[in-house]
N, C-alpha and C positions, 0 to 999 in steps of 0.2 A: 506494499501501497505507497507505500513511503515514497519510489518511483511514483506513483500513480497520480500524477492534483486528486483533489479531491472535483466532483462536479452539485453542482445542489441544487437536486429539483427540484421547485414548489409545484406543489396544485390549488389552484384558486379553488374553493367549490357552494355551492349554497343550496341547501335541500334537492342534493344527486341523489338520492342513496339507493338511486333505479343503477345509477353507470360507474360511482365514485370503486367500488370492490374490482371492479376490472380496471380499472384506471390504477388501483391500488397493484395492485397485481403485476402489474403489467412495467412498473418500479423498481420491484421487488425481488422479483424474479430476472435483473440481467445479472451477466456472467461478473459484471463490471465490478472490483469490491472497493471503489471507494464512491460511496454515494452519499450522502447529506438529504436524508427527504423531510420534506418541510408540505408540512398539511394547512392552511390558508382556510376555515370557513368562516364561513359571511354570520352566521348564529343562527344557523333550518332550525328549523321546528319538524320535519323528519326522520327518521334512522340514519341522519347519516353519521350524528358523532357517534351513533353505537355501532356505526361500519368500521370510523375511524379507530375507534377502541379497541373491537377487535383487533388491527396489525397494532397498537400501538407498540408494540415490544421493541417496533423494526423499524421505527418512525421518529426522524433524531428529533424534532419539532412538530408541535401540533396548536392548536387555537382555537375556541368555537367564541364569537362573539362578533353583536356587528356593529359594519364599517359603514362606509362610501361608496359602495358600487364595487368595480373588478378593478377598477385601479387605483383602489386604496387598499383593496385585501392581496393588490400584487405588490406593492411598495412595502404596506411589511412581510412577506415574502423576502425582502431584497434586505430589510433591516435585518431577518435576524437570521441570512444563510451566511453565511465561511467558508466556502469551494469558493477556487480558481476560477471555477466555469457555473454558469446559474442557467437552468433553463425549465421552463413553463411547461407544465405537459397539464393542462385543467381537467376535473370532473367528467366522461366520456369521451378524451382523446387517450391515448397510450403510446409509451416506450416502445418503439416494435423490437427495436435493435440501436443501444450503444456499441462506437468505434469506437473504440483503444487509443487508436494509433494519431483520430485525430486530436484526441484531447493530450497526449501529449506531446504534439508535433504541433500543431499550429495556434497563431501566435495573439490572435486575434476574434473575436468577433466572430463566428462564420454560421452560415446556410446548411443544410440536411437533405434529406431524401423525409416525401411525407406520403400519404396514405391517402389521398381524398375522396372522402368518402362520397359526396356528393357528386362525382365526375369520375368514380370509380378508379381510378388513372395515380400511377404517379407519378409526383416532380419534385424536383428543386427549383429551389428563385434562388436569384442572384444576392446580394447586398450590395449595393453600390447607387453610387447619385440618380443615374438616369433609368433606372426598371425603377426606381421610387416617382420618376415624372408620370409612370401609367400604369401603379400600381402595388402593389404595399406583397411583399415576402411574407408568406405562411410563418404566425405568430411562433406556433410549439415547434417549427424544424429549425428556429433558430436557438440557438447557443454562446451565452451573450459571457463576456471577460469580462470576471470580476470590476476590473478597473474601469470597463469603457463602457459599462451598465448605465444610464439613470432613470432612477425615477422617473415615474408616470406625471407629469402633470394632470389632479384632478381636474381643475377646471376646466380640464378642454374635455368635452363629452364625444366619447364616437370616436377618435378618432387618434387619442391622447399612444395609442401606439404604435401612431403612424410616423410624428412628434418626435417620440421619442427616438425614432429612427433614425430622423436627421439631424437630431443632436449626436449621436453616431457617428454618425459617417459623415461630421463638419471634422472631425475628431479622429478618424481614422480612413477616408477617406474612399473604402472599397471592404467588404466583408472577403474573410476566407472560404473554400466550400468544403463541407465536412458529409460524408456517408453515413450517421445515424439514420435512421430512418425512425419516422413518425410517423401515429393514425392519426387523421384529422377529421374530428367526427362531423362538424355540419358547419359552416363557413357562421364566422358569429359576426355580430351589431354592424360593427364596420364595415363590412364584406358590398361592396355596392354593384354586383349581379343583382340583388335580393331589393333593392330601392326602387319607388316608382321616380318617374322623370323630376320631378321637382326634389322630391334628395336623394336622385341624383348627382343633381343640379347645386346642389345647397353643400354636399357634401361633394364636389367636386373644387368647386369656387372657394372654400374652406381650404381643404389640400393642397389645390392653387394659391392661397393666402401666405403659408409652411413656408408651401419650397420656394417664393420669393424673398419674403424673409431672412429663412434663416439659409440656401445654398445659394439668389446671385444671379442675375442677368440669363446666362444661357442657357438655364435647367428652367428659371421662370417662363420660359419664351419655351423650353420642348414643349414641358406642360402644358400649355394652351395653346398649342399643336398637337398633341395628345387625345389633348379636352373635346376639340373638333371631329378629332379621327372616330372618338367612344361615341361618341351623338349620332354619326353618320352612320354608324357599325349595326348603331344598335337599333335605326329608321330603317335602314333594311333589313331586318331580321322582321 
Protein backbone atom coordinates (compact mmCIF):
# COMPACT_ATOMS: atom_id res chain seq x y z
CA UNK A 1 0.00 0.00 0.00
CA UNK A 2 2.94 2.33 0.53
CA UNK A 3 3.59 2.20 -3.20
CA UNK A 4 -0.07 2.69 -4.11
CA UNK A 5 -1.34 6.29 -3.97
CA UNK A 6 -4.50 6.63 -1.90
CA UNK A 7 -7.71 7.39 -3.79
CA UNK A 8 -10.70 8.81 -1.94
CA UNK A 9 -13.95 7.65 -3.52
CA UNK A 10 -16.94 9.71 -2.44
CA UNK A 11 -20.56 8.61 -2.73
CA UNK A 12 -23.27 11.23 -2.31
CA UNK A 13 -26.77 9.90 -1.66
CA UNK A 14 -30.22 11.00 -0.60
CA UNK A 15 -33.05 8.46 -0.26
CA UNK A 16 -31.11 6.04 -2.44
CA UNK A 17 -31.88 2.81 -0.60
CA UNK A 18 -32.82 0.98 -3.81
CA UNK A 19 -29.48 1.55 -5.56
CA UNK A 20 -26.92 2.32 -2.87
CA UNK A 21 -25.85 -1.25 -2.04
CA UNK A 22 -24.78 -1.94 -5.63
CA UNK A 23 -22.75 1.26 -5.59
CA UNK A 24 -21.06 0.39 -2.29
CA UNK A 25 -20.18 -3.13 -3.41
CA UNK A 26 -18.72 -1.85 -6.68
CA UNK A 27 -16.21 0.15 -4.61
CA UNK A 28 -15.52 -2.42 -1.90
CA UNK A 29 -14.94 -5.22 -4.42
CA UNK A 30 -12.08 -3.45 -6.17
CA UNK A 31 -8.69 -5.19 -6.00
CA UNK A 32 -6.82 -1.90 -5.57
CA UNK A 33 -5.63 -1.84 -1.96
CA UNK A 34 -5.49 1.83 -1.04
CA UNK A 35 -9.06 3.13 -1.31
CA UNK A 36 -10.56 5.52 1.20
CA UNK A 37 -14.34 5.22 0.94
CA UNK A 38 -16.55 8.13 2.01
CA UNK A 39 -20.36 8.32 1.98
CA UNK A 40 -22.21 11.62 2.41
CA UNK A 41 -25.93 11.14 2.99
CA UNK A 42 -28.24 14.14 2.98
CA UNK A 43 -30.38 12.96 5.88
CA UNK A 44 -32.33 10.23 4.07
CA UNK A 45 -35.75 9.22 5.37
CA UNK A 46 -35.87 5.78 3.72
CA UNK A 47 -33.59 2.81 4.48
CA UNK A 48 -30.42 4.40 3.13
CA UNK A 49 -28.71 4.66 6.53
CA UNK A 50 -29.46 0.98 7.22
CA UNK A 51 -27.64 0.07 4.01
CA UNK A 52 -24.66 2.21 5.04
CA UNK A 53 -24.54 0.64 8.51
CA UNK A 54 -24.50 -2.82 6.93
CA UNK A 55 -21.05 -2.00 5.50
CA UNK A 56 -19.80 0.64 7.96
CA UNK A 57 -16.86 -1.50 9.10
CA UNK A 58 -15.49 -1.17 5.55
CA UNK A 59 -16.38 2.49 5.08
CA UNK A 60 -13.75 4.97 6.22
CA UNK A 61 -16.12 7.85 6.86
CA UNK A 62 -19.84 8.44 6.59
CA UNK A 63 -22.34 11.01 7.78
CA UNK A 64 -26.08 11.44 7.49
CA UNK A 65 -27.28 15.01 7.92
CA UNK A 66 -29.22 17.64 5.98
CA UNK A 67 -27.30 19.58 3.36
CA UNK A 68 -27.94 22.32 0.83
CA UNK A 69 -28.02 20.11 -2.24
CA UNK A 70 -25.71 17.79 -4.15
CA UNK A 71 -22.86 20.30 -4.58
CA UNK A 72 -22.81 21.07 -0.86
CA UNK A 73 -22.73 17.32 -0.16
CA UNK A 74 -19.81 16.79 -2.56
CA UNK A 75 -17.94 19.67 -0.92
CA UNK A 76 -18.36 17.88 2.42
CA UNK A 77 -16.74 14.83 0.85
CA UNK A 78 -13.83 16.89 -0.45
CA UNK A 79 -13.31 18.39 3.01
CA UNK A 80 -12.81 15.00 4.68
CA UNK A 81 -10.98 13.23 1.84
CA UNK A 82 -7.30 12.50 2.49
CA UNK A 83 -6.37 10.71 -0.73
CA UNK A 84 -3.96 11.93 -3.37
CA UNK A 85 -6.77 11.27 -5.85
CA UNK A 86 -10.54 11.91 -5.56
CA UNK A 87 -13.44 10.40 -7.49
CA UNK A 88 -17.23 10.67 -7.16
CA UNK A 89 -19.32 7.51 -7.59
CA UNK A 90 -22.78 8.56 -6.45
CA UNK A 91 -25.72 6.32 -5.57
CA UNK A 92 -26.80 4.39 -8.66
CA UNK A 93 -23.39 4.68 -10.33
CA UNK A 94 -20.76 1.95 -10.11
CA UNK A 95 -17.00 1.66 -10.19
CA UNK A 96 -16.44 -1.21 -12.61
CA UNK A 97 -12.65 -1.22 -12.76
CA UNK A 98 -9.95 0.90 -11.14
CA UNK A 99 -6.67 0.97 -13.07
CA UNK A 100 -3.68 0.92 -10.73
CA UNK A 101 -1.04 2.17 -13.16
CA UNK A 102 -2.94 5.41 -13.85
CA UNK A 103 -2.98 6.30 -10.16
CA UNK A 104 0.75 5.65 -10.00
CA UNK A 105 1.82 7.29 -13.25
CA UNK A 106 -0.55 10.16 -14.00
CA UNK A 107 0.39 13.59 -12.72
CA UNK A 108 -2.82 15.53 -13.29
CA UNK A 109 -6.60 15.18 -13.12
CA UNK A 110 -7.74 12.69 -15.76
CA UNK A 111 -10.84 11.25 -17.43
CA UNK A 112 -11.64 7.55 -17.80
CA UNK A 113 -13.98 5.27 -19.69
CA UNK A 114 -17.63 5.10 -18.66
CA UNK A 115 -20.60 3.04 -19.67
CA UNK A 116 -23.57 5.30 -20.40
CA UNK A 117 -26.76 3.50 -19.40
CA UNK A 118 -28.91 5.80 -21.51
CA UNK A 119 -26.90 5.25 -24.72
CA UNK A 120 -25.69 1.66 -24.16
CA UNK A 121 -22.15 2.64 -25.13
CA UNK A 122 -18.70 3.06 -23.62
CA UNK A 123 -17.11 6.49 -23.92
CA UNK A 124 -14.11 8.45 -22.74
CA UNK A 125 -14.37 12.23 -22.92
CA UNK A 126 -11.32 14.48 -23.14
CA UNK A 127 -10.76 17.08 -20.45
CA UNK A 128 -9.60 20.19 -22.26
CA UNK A 129 -10.78 23.73 -22.84
CA UNK A 130 -11.95 23.17 -26.41
CA UNK A 131 -14.12 20.21 -25.39
CA UNK A 132 -15.78 22.30 -22.69
CA UNK A 133 -16.86 24.85 -25.31
CA UNK A 134 -19.28 22.24 -26.66
CA UNK A 135 -19.80 19.59 -23.99
CA UNK A 136 -19.27 18.39 -20.41
CA UNK A 137 -17.14 15.33 -19.55
CA UNK A 138 -18.92 12.60 -17.62
CA UNK A 139 -18.49 13.63 -13.99
CA UNK A 140 -18.20 10.06 -12.66
CA UNK A 141 -15.34 9.33 -15.07
CA UNK A 142 -13.10 12.07 -13.70
CA UNK A 143 -10.40 11.24 -11.16
CA UNK A 144 -9.18 14.48 -9.61
CA UNK A 145 -5.71 15.22 -8.36
CA UNK A 146 -6.20 16.30 -4.74
CA UNK A 147 -4.19 19.51 -5.05
CA UNK A 148 -5.98 20.47 -8.31
CA UNK A 149 -9.60 19.94 -7.33
CA UNK A 150 -11.72 23.04 -6.72
CA UNK A 151 -14.73 22.99 -4.42
CA UNK A 152 -18.13 23.51 -6.01
CA UNK A 153 -19.65 26.98 -5.89
CA UNK A 154 -23.00 26.20 -4.25
CA UNK A 155 -24.38 29.57 -5.37
CA UNK A 156 -24.33 28.29 -8.97
CA UNK A 157 -27.34 26.15 -9.77
CA UNK A 158 -27.17 23.07 -12.05
CA UNK A 159 -23.78 23.75 -13.69
CA UNK A 160 -21.44 24.15 -10.69
CA UNK A 161 -19.63 20.98 -11.85
CA UNK A 162 -19.03 22.59 -15.26
CA UNK A 163 -17.67 25.78 -13.68
CA UNK A 164 -15.46 23.68 -11.42
CA UNK A 165 -13.80 22.10 -14.48
CA UNK A 166 -13.21 25.53 -16.00
CA UNK A 167 -11.35 26.51 -12.83
CA UNK A 168 -9.28 23.31 -12.90
CA UNK A 169 -8.33 23.81 -16.56
CA UNK A 170 -7.13 27.32 -15.75
CA UNK A 171 -4.54 25.53 -13.59
CA UNK A 172 -3.53 22.55 -15.72
CA UNK A 173 -4.54 23.51 -19.30
CA UNK A 174 -5.44 19.90 -20.19
CA UNK A 175 -6.31 16.74 -18.30
CA UNK A 176 -4.76 13.33 -18.86
CA UNK A 177 -6.45 10.06 -19.88
CA UNK A 178 -6.92 6.91 -17.82
CA UNK A 179 -8.21 3.37 -18.27
CA UNK A 180 -10.53 2.91 -15.31
CA UNK A 181 -14.17 2.16 -16.15
CA UNK A 182 -17.23 3.65 -14.45
CA UNK A 183 -20.93 2.92 -14.86
CA UNK A 184 -22.92 6.09 -15.46
CA UNK A 185 -26.47 5.37 -14.28
CA UNK A 186 -28.43 8.18 -15.94
CA UNK A 187 -27.73 11.77 -17.06
CA UNK A 188 -27.83 14.27 -14.23
CA UNK A 189 -29.80 17.49 -13.94
CA UNK A 190 -27.17 19.42 -15.90
CA UNK A 191 -27.43 17.14 -18.96
CA UNK A 192 -28.53 19.27 -21.91
CA UNK A 193 -30.09 16.44 -23.92
CA UNK A 194 -33.13 16.37 -21.62
CA UNK A 195 -33.82 20.10 -21.63
CA UNK A 196 -36.59 21.78 -23.58
CA UNK A 197 -35.72 24.65 -25.94
CA UNK A 198 -36.13 27.38 -23.34
CA UNK A 199 -34.15 25.52 -20.68
CA UNK A 200 -31.49 24.64 -23.23
CA UNK A 201 -31.05 28.26 -24.26
CA UNK A 202 -30.76 29.34 -20.63
CA UNK A 203 -28.24 26.60 -19.82
CA UNK A 204 -26.08 27.37 -22.86
CA UNK A 205 -26.16 31.09 -22.13
CA UNK A 206 -24.98 30.50 -18.57
CA UNK A 207 -22.21 28.16 -19.73
CA UNK A 208 -21.15 30.64 -22.41
CA UNK A 209 -20.96 33.42 -19.84
CA UNK A 210 -18.64 31.45 -17.60
CA UNK A 211 -16.46 30.31 -20.51
CA UNK A 212 -16.05 33.89 -21.70
CA UNK A 213 -15.30 35.03 -18.16
CA UNK A 214 -12.76 32.35 -17.30
CA UNK A 215 -11.14 31.21 -20.57
CA UNK A 216 -10.97 34.35 -22.71
CA UNK A 217 -11.93 35.53 -26.20
CA UNK A 218 -10.95 32.52 -28.36
CA UNK A 219 -12.90 29.97 -26.31
CA UNK A 220 -15.74 32.47 -25.94
CA UNK A 221 -16.01 32.60 -29.75
CA UNK A 222 -15.82 28.82 -30.04
CA UNK A 223 -18.65 28.29 -27.58
CA UNK A 224 -20.89 30.74 -29.45
CA UNK A 225 -20.26 28.87 -32.71
CA UNK A 226 -21.03 25.56 -31.02
CA UNK A 227 -24.25 27.02 -29.66
CA UNK A 228 -25.41 27.83 -33.20
CA UNK A 229 -24.38 24.36 -34.40
CA UNK A 230 -26.20 22.67 -31.51
CA UNK A 231 -29.49 24.45 -32.17
CA UNK A 232 -29.35 23.64 -35.89
CA UNK A 233 -28.65 20.00 -35.05
CA UNK A 234 -31.68 19.81 -32.78
CA UNK A 235 -33.80 21.61 -35.36
CA UNK A 236 -32.88 19.10 -38.07
CA UNK A 237 -33.76 16.22 -35.75
